[in-house]
N, C-alpha and C positions, 0 to 999 in steps of 0.2 A: 504494500500500500504506500503510495507516494504522499509525502507531506504536502499540505496545501500552502505552506509558507514558502515564500520565495527567498532564496539566498541573497543576502545583501552583499552587493559588490562594493569593494573599497574604491573610492574615487581615485582616478589616476593622479590627481593633484596631491593627494595625501602621500602616495608612494614617492612622488618627486620630492616633496618636502622632507620626507624621512631620509631619502638618499642624500639630499643636500646637507641635512643635519649630521649624518654619518661622515660625510666628506669633510665638514668643518672640524668635527672632533678628531678625525684622523690627521688632518693638516696641523691642528694644534698639538697633537701628540708628537708628530714628527719634529715640529719646531722646538718643543720642550726637550726631546731626547737627543737632538743633534749635538748640543754642547757636551753631553756625557759621552757620546760616541767619539767625538773628536778628541776629547780628553784622553780616552784610552788609546786612540790611534796615535796621537802625538807622543804618548809615553813610550812608544816603540820606535821613534825616529830621532835622528840627530838634529841638533839645533838648526843647521843649515837647511836641511830638508823641510823643517817646519816653517821656516821663513821664506821658502821658495814660493813662486807664483806659477801655477796654482799649488796650494799645499797638498800634501799626501792625503788620499782618501781611504787607504787601506793600511793594515798593520805592516810594520817593518821588522827589522832584525836588530834594533839598537836598544832593546829593553834592558839587558844586563849592564850595558855601558851607562845608561841613564841612571840605573839603580846605584851603581858604584859611584857615580858622580854625586848623586844625592847624599850618599853616606859620607863622602869626603867633605861635602859642604856642611852637612849637619849630622855629626856623629851621634847626637842624642835624639835622632828622629824616632826610633822605636820607643825610647823612654817617653817622648812627648805623646805618642799614641796611647801608651798605658796611662799616663798622667791624665790625658783628656777623658779616656774611658772611665777611670775611677772617679773623677770629678762629676761627670755626667751621671754615673750610676748613683753616687751619693745624693746628688741634687734631686734626682728622680725619686729615690726612696723617701726622702724627707717631704718632697712636694706631694707625693701620693698620700702619705699619712696625714699631714696637717690639712691639706685641702679637703680630703674626705671627712676628716673630723669637723672642720668648719662647715662643710656642706651639710653634714648630718644635723649640726646644731641649727643652721638656718632653715632647714627643711622640716624638722620634726620637733624642735623645742619652741615653746612659747615664752618669750622673755621681752622685757621692755626695750623699746627702740630697735627691735629686730629689723624691721623694714628700713629704718633710717640707716643703720649700720651697713646693711647689705647694699643700699644705694650708694653710700660713701665708698664701699669697696669697688663697686662697678664704676664709679666716677674716676678712680685711679687709672682705668683702662684708657681714658681720654687724654691723659697727660703724655706729652712727648717724652721719649726715653732720655733725651739730653737734659731734661730738667733735673734729673736726679744725679747727673754725672759728678758735678762739683761736690755736693754733699756726700756722695759715696766715697770719693777720694779722701776728703777731709776726715770722714769717720774711720775709714780703714787706716789712715795714718795715726789717728788718735789712739786706736786700740791695738796698733802694732800688727795689723794683718796684711801689710804690703808684702808681696811675694809669697803669700800663703794660700793654700787651697781653700781655707775657710772663707776668704774674701769672695770666692765665687760660689761656694756651696750654700752658706747661710743666707745671703740675700735672696737666693732663688728657692728657699725652702718652702715658701708658700706664696703662690701667685693668685692674683684676682681672677684670672681666666679659669684656673683650676677650681677655685671656690665656686664660681658661677656654674661650671660644668657639673660639679658634684651635687650642688644644691638642686639644679634642674633635673638631673637624672634621678636622684633619690626621691624627690617629691613626685616624680612621674611614675616610677615603677615600684616603689616600696609602699605597701599598704600601711596606713597609720594604725590599723587594727592590730597588725602584727607587732608593732612596737608597743602598743598599749598592753597587749597580752603578755609581752615580756616584762613590762613594768609590774603587772599584777602578780607575776611569779617572783617578785622581789629582786629583779635584776637591776643593777645600777646602770646609769646611762653609758658609762664607758664599757661595761660588759655587753650591753646591747649593741654598741657600735662594733665591738670586736667580733662577737659571736653571731649576730643577726645581720647587721648591715653590710659589713665587708664581704662576706661570702656571696651576697646578692648583687653586688655592683661591679662584678668582674669586667664586663665589657667597657664600662666607663673608666675604670682604673687602667685597663689596657690602652685605651685611647689617650688618656692623659699621660701615661708613662711614655708612649711613643712621641707625643708632642714635646714633652719636657726633655726627654733624652736628646732628641734632635736639636732642640733649641740650646741646651747646655753644651752639647758637643760642638756646635757651630758658633758658640759665643765668641765674637771677636772684640767688640767694643769693651765689654766688661773685663775681659782678660787684659786688654791693652791698658786699661786704667790702673789696674792693681798689680800687674806682674811686670817687674822691671828687669829681672835677671834672666838671661837666656836659658839658664839651666832649668828654670821652672816654666818655660813657655809652653802653652798649650798648642795643639796642632794648628789652629788658624794663625797664630802668631808665627809659628815656625815656617809655614807656607808663605806668609807675607814677607818674612825676612829673606827668603830666597830671591826676592825681587830687589837686588842690590843696585848700587849706583853705577856699576860697570856693565850694566845690561842684564837681561834676564836669560837664564839658561832654561829654555822652555821645556826641554826634554826632562830634566830633573824635576822641574816644577810640576809637569804633567803627571809624572809617575808618582810624585808625592801626593798630589791631589787625588789620583786614582786609588792609591792605597788608603787614603783618608776616608774616601766615600764608600769603600767596600763594607764596613760595619753597618752603615746606614742603609745601604741597599739590602743587605741581608736581613736587617730588622724589618724593613718595609715589606720584603717578600714574605716573611714568616707571619707578620702581624697585620698585613694590609686588610684582610677580611675583618679582623677584630676592630681595626680602626673604623671601618665603615659601619659595622654593627654598633659600635659605641656611639657614633655620631647620630645614628638614626633611631636606635632603640627607644630612647626617651623622648622622641619628638612628639609622639601622640600619647596622651594619657589614657590608660585603659580604664 
């Protein structure tokens, strides 16, 4: 028996618009990926080849020479990678804990001036970063944290963006009845946070961890303000120092940048789906 309903045909214009949209997305992806591609290509070529016109478009055989040149110019390069990774990991761990704790307080606790305090925290996102540069330098000098990792870890231990993300996610996906039931079982607020809240906000924690780690790992201006000794330079400062006054050795700089970006690429490949889930899971309140 044939159905009396007629199959609706999709208009030809809709297919054309979809094709155009895919083309724009593909072109944007190519434009974004080209610098990464050429970074890895230039890491395998000599400086003269890189500066030639046109530049090389495929990989060469100068990789080991560039690596040796990089090690000769910056013998502490591997130490700087470990230094940057440890600072980023410590900053991320502290930021996750304190932002989640503050987000829980703003989402589930009723206290005086809660909305006012939350508004003030959000207002700090509107301030340009250079406003805090001079106070940061003066404060670090007063407490003796110049050339110390604490000068990069402690100021980034709790950010307004992380508090906002945690507050919105917790208020969207965590039932208040669950928290009230835990309180009726004589659980303290800190116990509720550790045993009830933290296990349920994994996607948001993963998203914030990825954002915080990448931001701390790539922190150039903050490190430039408080790190004066080359022995404690983080990776962005080491790469910048390769651009000397006698010209840039592009092969060594490219392989240094390629090595520096590998941990971030690995993190993104492993946690990209969690990043998307964390950004979208709390968008609609159930």
